[in-house]
DRENTORKOL-3810 file (N, C-alpha, C; in nm, 4 decimals):
REM DRENTORKOL-3810
@n.u->12.6672; n.v->7.6192; n.w->9.1297; ca.u->12.5298; ca.v->7.5788; ca.w->9.1543; c.u->12.4308; c.v->7.6107; c.w->8.9576
@n.u->12.3232; n.v->7.5296; n.w->8.9228; ca.u->12.3064; ca.v->7.4935; ca.w->8.8350; c.u->12.1656; c.v->7.6096; c.w->8.8063
@n.u->12.2233; n.v->7.7374; n.w->8.6800; ca.u->12.0808; ca.v->7.8200; ca.w->8.6623; c.u->11.9839; c.v->7.7758; c.w->8.5393
@n.u->11.8749; n.v->7.7350; n.w->8.5462; ca.u->11.7827; ca.v->7.7301; ca.w->8.4253; c.u->11.6802; c.v->7.8081; c.w->8.3850
@n.u->11.6633; n.v->7.8275; n.w->8.2715; ca.u->11.5657; ca.v->7.9521; ca.w->8.2019; c.u->11.4838; c.v->7.8950; c.w->8.1813
@n.u->11.3306; n.v->7.9150; n.w->8.2479; ca.u->11.2162; ca.v->7.8490; ca.w->8.2581; c.u->11.1579; c.v->7.9196; c.w->8.1358
@n.u->11.0773; n.v->7.8401; n.w->8.0853; ca.u->11.0005; ca.v->7.9150; ca.w->7.9560; c.u->10.8555; c.v->7.8042; c.w->7.9260
@n.u->10.7891; n.v->7.8731; n.w->7.9494; ca.u->10.6481; ca.v->7.7833; ca.w->7.8785; c.u->10.5388; c.v->7.8106; c.w->7.7884
@n.u->10.4876; n.v->7.7846; n.w->7.6651; ca.u->10.3919; ca.v->7.8608; ca.w->7.6230; c.u->10.2374; c.v->7.8817; c.w->7.6802
@n.u->10.2531; n.v->7.7520; n.w->7.7921; ca.u->10.1128; ca.v->7.8303; ca.w->7.8549; c.u->10.1056; c.v->7.9346; c.w->7.9726
@n.u->10.2105; n.v->8.0117; n.w->7.9827; ca.u->10.1847; ca.v->8.1223; ca.w->8.0545; c.u->10.1873; c.v->8.2204; c.w->7.9205
@n.u->10.1717; n.v->8.3631; n.w->7.9570; ca.u->10.2047; ca.v->8.4682; ca.w->7.8924; c.u->10.3647; c.v->8.4900; c.w->7.8787
@n.u->10.3914; n.v->8.5110; n.w->7.7567; ca.u->10.5355; ca.v->8.5465; ca.w->7.7223; c.u->10.5560; c.v->8.6875; c.w->7.7660
@n.u->10.6578; n.v->8.6963; n.w->7.7775; ca.u->10.7570; ca.v->8.8359; ca.w->7.7987; c.u->10.7071; c.v->8.9175; c.w->7.7078
@n.u->10.6658; n.v->9.0134; n.w->7.7680; ca.u->10.6471; ca.v->9.1868; ca.w->7.7227; c.u->10.7733; c.v->9.2673; c.w->7.6456
@n.u->10.8734; n.v->9.2550; n.w->7.7529; ca.u->10.9885; ca.v->9.2664; ca.w->7.6874; c.u->11.1279; c.v->9.1812; c.w->7.6906
@n.u->11.2262; n.v->9.2397; n.w->7.7270; ca.u->11.3922; ca.v->9.1423; ca.w->7.7031; c.u->11.4107; c.v->9.0941; c.w->7.8889
@n.u->11.3407; n.v->8.9769; n.w->7.8681; ca.u->11.3471; ca.v->8.9480; ca.w->7.9870; c.u->11.3204; c.v->8.7948; c.w->7.9973
@n.u->11.3194; n.v->8.6824; n.w->8.0913; ca.u->11.2824; ca.v->8.5736; ca.w->8.0990; c.u->11.1301; c.v->8.5646; c.w->8.1895
@n.u->11.0569; n.v->8.4299; n.w->8.1543; ca.u->10.9357; ca.v->8.4052; ca.w->8.2672; c.u->11.0034; c.v->8.3967; c.w->8.3703
@n.u->11.0973; n.v->8.3072; n.w->8.4062; ca.u->11.2007; ca.v->8.2472; ca.w->8.5467; c.u->11.2921; c.v->8.2062; c.w->8.5083
@n.u->11.3424; n.v->8.1441; n.w->8.6024; ca.u->11.4897; ca.v->8.0783; ca.w->8.6244; c.u->11.4352; c.v->7.9998; c.w->8.7711
@n.u->11.4881; n.v->7.8911; n.w->8.7664; ca.u->11.5241; ca.v->7.7684; ca.w->8.8360; c.u->11.6977; c.v->7.8224; c.w->8.9194
@n.u->11.6956; n.v->7.8238; n.w->9.0083; ca.u->11.8403; ca.v->7.8474; ca.w->9.0958; c.u->11.9175; c.v->7.7226; c.w->9.1540
@n.u->11.9101; n.v->7.6458; n.w->9.1606; ca.u->11.8923; ca.v->7.4940; ca.w->9.2486; c.u->11.7627; c.v->7.4676; c.w->9.2707
@n.u->11.7461; n.v->7.4617; n.w->9.3989; ca.u->11.6110; ca.v->7.4607; ca.w->9.4075; c.u->11.4441; c.v->7.5600; c.w->9.4730
@n.u->11.5438; n.v->7.6481; n.w->9.3812; ca.u->11.4474; ca.v->7.8066; ca.w->9.3818; c.u->11.4035; c.v->7.8390; c.w->9.2758
@n.u->11.2810; n.v->7.9114; n.w->9.2270; ca.u->11.2355; ca.v->7.9788; ca.w->9.0849; c.u->11.1875; c.v->8.0691; c.w->9.1333
@n.u->11.2829; n.v->8.1139; n.w->9.0439; ca.u->11.2333; ca.v->8.3109; ca.w->9.0671; c.u->11.1510; c.v->8.3685; c.w->8.9467
@n.u->11.0453; n.v->8.3987; n.w->8.9793; ca.u->10.9507; ca.v->8.4469; ca.w->8.8367; c.u->10.9996; c.v->8.5911; c.w->8.8238
@n.u->10.9872; n.v->8.6366; n.w->8.6522; ca.u->10.9819; ca.v->8.7544; ca.w->8.6941; c.u->10.8430; c.v->8.8457; c.w->8.6714
@n.u->10.7919; n.v->8.9829; n.w->8.6711; ca.u->10.6735; ca.v->9.0071; ca.w->8.7135; c.u->10.5883; c.v->8.9439; c.w->8.6479
@n.u->10.4733; n.v->8.8618; n.w->8.6904; ca.u->10.3311; ca.v->8.8026; ca.w->8.5914; c.u->10.2395; c.v->8.8784; c.w->8.5796
@n.u->10.2071; n.v->8.9065; n.w->8.4318; ca.u->10.0670; ca.v->8.9969; ca.w->8.4456; c.u->9.9676; c.v->8.8942; c.w->8.3886
@n.u->9.8154; n.v->8.9862; n.w->8.3861; ca.u->9.7446; ca.v->8.8905; ca.w->8.3365; c.u->9.7317; c.v->8.9226; c.w->8.1867
@n.u->9.7898; n.v->8.8795; n.w->8.1292; ca.u->9.7827; ca.v->8.8752; ca.w->8.0341; c.u->9.7600; c.v->8.6869; c.w->7.9867
@n.u->9.6540; n.v->8.7020; n.w->7.8380; ca.u->9.6084; ca.v->8.5460; ca.w->7.8181; c.u->9.6963; c.v->8.5013; c.w->7.7121
@n.u->9.8157; n.v->8.3499; n.w->7.7534; ca.u->9.8862; ca.v->8.3284; ca.w->7.7204; c.u->9.8312; c.v->8.2883; c.w->7.5283
@n.u->9.6934; n.v->8.2469; n.w->7.5214; ca.u->9.6451; ca.v->8.2052; ca.w->7.3620; c.u->9.6162; c.v->8.3292; c.w->7.3071
@n.u->9.5719; n.v->8.4766; n.w->7.3805; ca.u->9.5423; ca.v->8.5589; ca.w->7.2638; c.u->9.6631; c.v->8.6705; c.w->7.2698
@n.u->9.7462; n.v->8.6407; n.w->7.3443; ca.u->9.8384; ca.v->8.7477; ca.w->7.3561; c.u->9.7703; c.v->8.8750; c.w->7.4150
@n.u->9.6840; n.v->8.8732; n.w->7.4744; ca.u->9.6283; ca.v->9.0555; ca.w->7.5183; c.u->9.5642; c.v->9.0268; c.w->7.6832
@n.u->9.5648; n.v->9.1352; n.w->7.7217; ca.u->9.5798; ca.v->9.1397; ca.w->7.8402; c.u->9.4064; c.v->9.1499; c.w->7.9337
@n.u->9.4119; n.v->9.0342; n.w->7.9475; ca.u->9.2531; ca.v->9.0536; ca.w->7.9886; c.u->9.1419; c.v->9.1557; c.w->8.0944
@n.u->9.1024; n.v->9.1714; n.w->8.0469; ca.u->8.9604; ca.v->9.3126; ca.w->8.1301; c.u->9.0617; c.v->9.3973; c.w->8.1842
@n.u->9.1157; n.v->9.4837; n.w->8.0764; ca.u->9.1722; ca.v->9.5766; ca.w->8.1341; c.u->9.0919; c.v->9.6867; c.w->8.2422
@n.u->9.1651; n.v->9.6833; n.w->8.3272; ca.u->9.1691; ca.v->9.7768; ca.w->8.4185; c.u->9.0555; c.v->9.6414; c.w->8.5463
@n.u->9.0464; n.v->9.5458; n.w->8.5360; ca.u->8.9888; ca.v->9.4708; ca.w->8.6253; c.u->9.1142; c.v->9.3945; c.w->8.7278
@n.u->9.1559; n.v->9.4729; n.w->8.8452; ca.u->9.2211; ca.v->9.3937; ca.w->8.9648; c.u->9.1514; c.v->9.2474; c.w->9.0037
@n.u->9.0533; n.v->9.2337; n.w->8.9403; ca.u->9.0005; ca.v->9.0925; ca.w->9.0155; c.u->9.0301; c.v->8.9907; c.w->8.8760
@n.u->9.0083; n.v->9.0103; n.w->8.7561; ca.u->9.0146; ca.v->8.9191; ca.w->8.6691; c.u->9.1730; c.v->8.8982; c.w->8.6224
@n.u->9.1885; n.v->9.0404; n.w->8.6354; ca.u->9.3655; ca.v->9.0231; ca.w->8.6447; c.u->9.4438; c.v->8.9497; c.w->8.7230
@n.u->9.4302; n.v->8.9355; n.w->8.8454; ca.u->9.5040; ca.v->8.7794; ca.w->8.9035; c.u->9.4783; c.v->8.6807; c.w->8.8828
@n.u->9.3225; n.v->8.6568; n.w->8.8333; ca.u->9.2792; ca.v->8.5261; ca.w->8.8565; c.u->9.4238; c.v->8.4473; c.w->8.6746
@n.u->9.3916; n.v->8.5579; n.w->8.6408; ca.u->9.5087; ca.v->8.5319; ca.w->8.4946; c.u->9.6244; c.v->8.5176; c.w->8.5338
@n.u->9.7001; n.v->8.5970; n.w->8.6667; ca.u->9.8027; ca.v->8.5744; ca.w->8.6886; c.u->9.8262; c.v->8.4688; c.w->8.7587
@n.u->9.7561; n.v->8.4089; n.w->8.8299; ca.u->9.7321; ca.v->8.3203; ca.w->8.9186; c.u->9.7668; c.v->8.1522; c.w->8.7964
@n.u->9.6848; n.v->8.1741; n.w->8.6988; ca.u->9.7145; ca.v->8.0735; ca.w->8.5841; c.u->9.8090; c.v->8.0876; c.w->8.5172
@n.u->9.8695; n.v->8.1786; n.w->8.4977; ca.u->10.0208; ca.v->8.2593; ca.w->8.4117; c.u->10.1051; c.v->8.1496; c.w->8.5278
@n.u->10.1593; n.v->8.1823; n.w->8.6982; ca.u->10.2143; ca.v->8.1745; ca.w->8.7477; c.u->10.1853; c.v->8.0309; c.w->8.7347
@n.u->10.0737; n.v->7.9399; n.w->8.8052; ca.u->10.0821; ca.v->7.8126; ca.w->8.7944; c.u->10.1805; c.v->7.6849; c.w->8.6724
@n.u->10.1527; n.v->7.7636; n.w->8.5496; ca.u->10.2272; ca.v->7.6907; ca.w->8.4412; c.u->10.3713; c.v->7.7078; c.w->8.4512
@n.u->10.3702; n.v->7.8298; n.w->8.4794; ca.u->10.5370; ca.v->7.8652; ca.w->8.4998; c.u->10.5973; c.v->7.7737; c.w->8.5962
@n.u->10.5120; n.v->7.7883; n.w->8.7204; ca.u->10.6313; ca.v->7.6681; ca.w->8.7846; c.u->10.5972; c.v->7.5194; c.w->8.7750
@n.u->10.4728; n.v->7.4869; n.w->8.7390; ca.u->10.4862; ca.v->7.3271; ca.w->8.6711; c.u->10.6229; c.v->7.3481; c.w->8.5612
@n.u->10.6322; n.v->7.3890; n.w->8.5148; ca.u->10.7440; ca.v->7.4619; ca.w->8.3691; c.u->10.8905; c.v->7.3511; c.w->8.4725
@n.u->10.8810; n.v->7.4781; n.w->8.5742; ca.u->11.0006; ca.v->7.4608; ca.w->8.6550; c.u->11.0066; c.v->7.3593; c.w->8.7643
@n.u->10.8600; n.v->7.2743; n.w->8.7748; ca.u->10.8997; ca.v->7.1512; ca.w->8.8717; c.u->10.8153; c.v->7.2073; c.w->8.9897
@n.u->10.7723; n.v->7.2757; n.w->9.0023; ca.u->10.6825; ca.v->7.3082; ca.w->9.1598; c.u->10.5566; c.v->7.3499; c.w->9.1359
@n.u->10.5102; n.v->7.4057; n.w->9.2143; ca.u->10.3311; ca.v->7.4375; ca.w->9.2039; c.u->10.2491; c.v->7.5778; c.w->9.2786
@n.u->10.1616; n.v->7.5397; n.w->9.3235; ca.u->10.1199; ca.v->7.7004; ca.w->9.4331; c.u->10.1865; c.v->7.6830; c.w->9.5243
@n.u->10.1542; n.v->7.5500; n.w->9.5947; ca.u->10.1713; ca.v->7.5014; ca.w->9.7408; c.u->10.3340; c.v->7.5603; c.w->9.7422
@n.u->10.3803; n.v->7.5619; n.w->9.7219; ca.u->10.5498; ca.v->7.5776; ca.w->9.6964; c.u->10.5901; c.v->7.6824; c.w->9.7234
@n.u->10.5194; n.v->7.8001; n.w->9.6773; ca.u->10.5829; ca.v->7.8975; ca.w->9.6921; c.u->10.5355; c.v->7.9620; c.w->9.8174
@n.u->10.7122; n.v->8.0479; n.w->9.8531; ca.u->10.6546; ca.v->8.0892; ca.w->9.9673; c.u->10.7087; c.v->8.2555; c.w->9.9720
@n.u->10.6635; n.v->8.3345; n.w->9.8829; ca.u->10.6851; ca.v->8.4702; ca.w->9.8671; c.u->10.6478; c.v->8.5166; c.w->9.7481
@n.u->10.5596; n.v->8.6263; n.w->9.7755; ca.u->10.5286; ca.v->8.6919; ca.w->9.6483; c.u->10.5404; c.v->8.8779; c.w->9.6726
@n.u->10.5602; n.v->8.9052; n.w->9.5281; ca.u->10.5862; ca.v->9.0730; ca.w->9.5778; c.u->10.4839; c.v->9.0974; c.w->9.4443
@n.u->10.4011; n.v->9.2221; n.w->9.5065; ca.u->10.2639; ca.v->9.2294; ca.w->9.4455; c.u->10.3081; c.v->9.3764; c.w->9.4085
@n.u->10.2400; n.v->9.4106; n.w->9.2754; ca.u->10.2586; ca.v->9.5500; ca.w->9.2547; c.u->10.1532; c.v->9.5949; c.w->9.1966
@n.u->10.0324; n.v->9.6940; n.w->9.2739; ca.u->9.9370; ca.v->9.7042; ca.w->9.1974; c.u->9.9634; c.v->9.8977; c.w->9.1744
@n.u->9.8038; n.v->9.9488; n.w->9.0955; ca.u->9.8191; ca.v->10.0468; ca.w->9.0477; c.u->9.7485; c.v->10.1342; c.w->9.1269
@n.u->9.6422; n.v->10.1015; n.w->9.2372; ca.u->9.5628; ca.v->10.1577; ca.w->9.2571; c.u->9.5453; c.v->10.0670; c.w->9.4199
@n.u->9.6155; n.v->10.1081; n.w->9.5918; ca.u->9.6261; ca.v->10.0628; ca.w->9.6650; c.u->9.5102; c.v->10.0121; c.w->9.7587
@n.u->9.3981; n.v->10.0753; n.w->9.6762; ca.u->9.2461; ca.v->10.1166; ca.w->9.6813; c.u->9.1786; c.v->10.0064; c.w->9.6883
@n.u->9.2249; n.v->9.9050; n.w->9.5721; ca.u->9.2013; ca.v->9.8004; ca.w->9.5648; c.u->9.2626; c.v->9.7085; c.w->9.6209
@n.u->9.3044; n.v->9.6844; n.w->9.7225; ca.u->9.3591; ca.v->9.5841; ca.w->9.7922; c.u->9.2849; c.v->9.4989; c.w->9.8151
@n.u->9.1953; n.v->9.4994; n.w->9.9280; ca.u->9.0770; ca.v->9.4228; ca.w->9.9946; c.u->9.0170; c.v->9.3646; c.w->9.8373
@n.u->8.9907; n.v->9.4074; n.w->9.7559; ca.u->8.8856; ca.v->9.2801; ca.w->9.6701; c.u->9.0546; c.v->9.2280; c.w->9.6031
@n.u->9.1765; n.v->9.2629; n.w->9.5701; ca.u->9.2633; ca.v->9.1574; ca.w->9.4891; c.u->9.2830; c.v->9.0443; c.w->9.5976
@n.u->9.2696; n.v->9.1134; n.w->9.7307; ca.u->9.3039; ca.v->9.0400; ca.w->9.8605; c.u->9.1994; c.v->8.8958; c.w->9.8894
@n.u->9.1332; n.v->8.9131; n.w->9.8314; ca.u->9.0026; ca.v->8.8102; ca.w->9.8660; c.u->9.0273; c.v->8.7291; c.w->9.7075
@n.u->9.0250; n.v->8.7864; n.w->9.6394; ca.u->9.0678; ca.v->8.7011; ca.w->9.4999; c.u->9.2408; c.v->8.5890; c.w->9.5235
@n.u->9.2903; n.v->8.6682; n.w->9.6062; ca.u->9.4654; ca.v->8.6061; ca.w->9.6273; c.u->9.4524; c.v->8.5045; c.w->9.6945
@n.u->9.3660; n.v->8.5125; n.w->9.8193; ca.u->9.3367; ca.v->8.3896; ca.w->9.9541; c.u->9.3038; c.v->8.2519; c.w->9.8426
@n.u->9.1991; n.v->8.2757; n.w->9.7630; ca.u->9.1651; ca.v->8.1789; ca.w->9.6415; c.u->9.2574; c.v->8.0532; c.w->9.6123
@n.u->9.3575; n.v->8.1246; n.w->9.6204; ca.u->9.4705; ca.v->8.0767; ca.w->9.5428; c.u->9.5978; c.v->8.0020; c.w->9.6362
@n.u->9.5870; n.v->8.0345; n.w->9.7137; ca.u->9.6775; ca.v->8.0266; ca.w->9.8388; c.u->9.5745; c.v->8.0094; c.w->10.0014
@n.u->9.4623; n.v->7.9184; n.w->10.0181; ca.u->9.3608; ca.v->7.9021; ca.w->10.1455; c.u->9.4854; c.v->7.8797; c.w->10.2507
@n.u->9.5756; n.v->7.8159; n.w->10.2267; ca.u->9.6483; ca.v->7.7732; ca.w->10.3806; c.u->9.8042; c.v->7.8444; c.w->10.3622
@n.u->9.8282; n.v->7.8180; n.w->10.4581; ca.u->9.9827; ca.v->7.8621; ca.w->10.4651; c.u->10.0237; c.v->7.9506; c.w->10.3589
@n.u->9.9627; n.v->8.1138; n.w->10.3297; ca.u->9.9380; ca.v->8.2254; ca.w->10.2317; c.u->10.1186; c.v->8.2471; c.w->10.2605
@n.u->10.2176; n.v->8.2378; n.w->10.1218; ca.u->10.3511; ca.v->8.2704; ca.w->10.1558; c.u->10.3662; c.v->8.4450; c.w->10.2149
@n.u->10.4574; n.v->8.4731; n.w->10.2794; ca.u->10.4683; ca.v->8.5667; ca.w->10.2728; c.u->10.4963; c.v->8.6757; c.w->10.2030
@n.u->10.4508; n.v->8.8051; n.w->10.1918; ca.u->10.4270; ca.v->8.8655; ca.w->10.0401; c.u->10.4510; c.v->9.0212; c.w->10.0863
@n.u->10.4860; n.v->9.1123; n.w->10.0079; ca.u->10.4730; ca.v->9.2555; ca.w->10.0178; c.u->10.3693; c.v->9.2914; c.w->9.8840
@n.u->10.3551; n.v->9.4077; n.w->9.9447; ca.u->10.2195; ca.v->9.4329; ca.w->9.8322; c.u->10.2541; c.v->9.6127; c.w->9.8315
@n.u->10.2661; n.v->9.6687; n.w->9.6782; ca.u->10.3152; ca.v->9.8212; ca.w->9.6979; c.u->10.2606; c.v->9.8728; c.w->9.5945
@n.u->10.2121; n.v->9.9850; n.w->9.6093; ca.u->10.1286; ca.v->10.0843; ca.w->9.5009; c.u->10.2778; c.v->10.1044; c.w->9.3666
@n.u->10.2439; n.v->10.1051; n.w->9.2788; ca.u->10.3322; ca.v->10.1769; ca.w->9.1956; c.u->10.3063; c.v->10.3019; c.w->9.1367
@n.u->10.1886; n.v->10.3504; n.w->9.0855; ca.u->10.1358; ca.v->10.4001; ca.w->9.0249; c.u->10.1188; c.v->10.3449; c.w->8.8964
@n.u->10.1180; n.v->10.4505; n.w->8.7832; ca.u->10.0735; ca.v->10.3532; ca.w->8.6274; c.u->10.1331; c.v->10.2936; c.w->8.5729
@n.u->10.0510; n.v->10.2041; n.w->8.5365; ca.u->10.1101; ca.v->10.0877; ca.w->8.4260; c.u->10.0415; c.v->10.1116; c.w->8.2981
@n.u->10.0524; n.v->10.0048; n.w->8.1763; ca.u->9.9991; ca.v->10.0989; ca.w->8.0629; c.u->9.9305; c.v->10.0009; c.w->8.0123
@n.u->9.8157; n.v->10.0129; n.w->7.9480; ca.u->9.7378; ca.v->9.9520; ca.w->7.8519; c.u->9.6053; c.v->9.9028; c.w->7.9464
@n.u->9.5768; n.v->9.9611; n.w->8.0228; ca.u->9.4922; ca.v->9.8808; ca.w->8.1427; c.u->9.5461; c.v->9.7840; c.w->8.2342
@n.u->9.6569; n.v->9.7600; n.w->8.2517; ca.u->9.7196; ca.v->9.6490; ca.w->8.3387; c.u->9.7113; c.v->9.7669; c.w->8.5089
@n.u->9.6476; n.v->9.6606; n.w->8.5577; ca.u->9.6232; ca.v->9.7222; ca.w->8.6959; c.u->9.7326; c.v->9.6453; c.w->8.8057
@n.u->9.7682; n.v->9.5439; n.w->8.7495; ca.u->9.8406; ca.v->9.4503; ca.w->8.8667; c.u->9.9178; c.v->9.3323; c.w->8.8247
@n.u->10.0798; n.v->9.3327; n.w->8.8862; ca.u->10.1420; ca.v->9.2236; ca.w->8.8201; c.u->10.2036; c.v->9.1879; c.w->8.9673
@n.u->10.2727; n.v->9.0468; n.w->8.9474; ca.u->10.2895; ca.v->8.9544; ca.w->9.0914; c.u->10.4279; c.v->8.8957; c.w->9.0593
@n.u->10.5062; n.v->8.8719; n.w->9.1468; ca.u->10.6534; ca.v->8.8317; ca.w->9.1003; c.u->10.6415; c.v->8.6940; c.w->9.2286
@n.u->10.6770; n.v->8.5960; n.w->9.1832; ca.u->10.6839; ca.v->8.4779; ca.w->9.3110; c.u->10.8337; c.v->8.4010; c.w->9.3127
@n.u->10.8500; n.v->8.3619; n.w->9.4113; ca.u->10.9875; ca.v->8.2700; ca.w->9.4758; c.u->10.9152; c.v->8.1527; c.w->9.5259
@n.u->10.9575; n.v->8.0224; n.w->9.4697; ca.u->10.9090; ca.v->7.9045; ca.w->9.4838; c.u->10.9992; c.v->7.8050; c.w->9.5358
@n.u->11.0036; n.v->7.6989; n.w->9.6013; ca.u->11.0612; ca.v->7.5568; ca.w->9.5694; c.u->11.0606; c.v->7.4443; c.w->9.4967
@n.u->11.1166; n.v->7.3902; n.w->9.4489; ca.u->11.0821; ca.v->7.2722; ca.w->9.4027; c.u->10.9891; c.v->7.1597; c.w->9.4512
@n.u->10.9189; n.v->7.1109; n.w->9.3879; ca.u->10.8499; ca.v->7.0177; ca.w->9.4912; c.u->10.9465; c.v->6.8866; c.w->9.4842
END
């Protein structure tokens, strides 16, 4: 089975020693995606889960498109939040990107992130 590293300048670059995503056969696995703007390299709106969720989804879309997929082909997400009390506002924002057939999802509070980051999301998708 072929393993292809996925990288695009249209999404935020990794903040450490890891890849944005891998395509393994017909599956795409992303790393944790943050609310970092790919043009500035800076986190959008530190402390704001809504703004960061919107940027994460833009980054996710760019990574998936580079890998030959899209948001409609995401079937699983793993969400890490710094404050589970922000779940409801996050969930309303998240719904905008998966209005039909939302992916299976796990969400957990992980405690403190660095530098005002409040959310990170991983995704698994199939190729279109």
